[in-house]
N, C-alpha and C positions, 0 to 999 in steps of 0.2 A: 901512903896508905896507913890507915890506923889498924890497930890490932883486931878490931871486929871484922874487918874485911878478910883477914887471914884465917879465920876460924873455919874449919871444915865441918859442915853440918852433918854429913853422913859418913859412916865408916866404909871401908872398902867392901866388906861383906854386904852391906845394905845396898851399895851402888851396884854390885854384881847381881843381886836379886832383882832390883828394879830394872836393870838393863837387859836381863834375860827374857826371851819370849816364852810365854807359857807353853807347856808341852801340848802335843796334839790331842791327848786325852782330855785335857782341861778345855781347850778351844772347842772341840767337838761336843763335849758335854754341855757347855754353855749354849751352843747352837741348838742342841736337841731339846734342852729344857725350855728355851725361848719358843721353839716351834710347838712344843706341847702346850704351853700357856696360850699361844695364839690359837691353836686348834680348839682348846677348851672354850676360849672366849667366843670363837666363831660358832661353835656348837650351841652355846648358851643363847646366842643371838637368834638362831634359826629354829630352835625347838619351842613350840608354843607352850605356855604355862597355864594361865587362866584367862578366860574371856578373850582368847585370841592374841593376848599379849605375849611377847617373848619374855624370857627371864630378866633381861636387862631393863626392859620397859617396866616390868612389875617392880623391880627393885627401886628404880628411879621415881616411880609414881605409885606408891602403895595404896 
């Protein structure tokens, strides 16, 4: 083995942070934010804007 194979790329602290699972607050927060974004996108799809088009169709075809 050469010396390059022996180099440790991450310190013990970094490996501990990477190996830990995020807290429940973070996991639930990400889920809630994702649900809100999906809800906003769905709402934009179903609300008519102009000439019977929904907002997404209006943005794509101005």
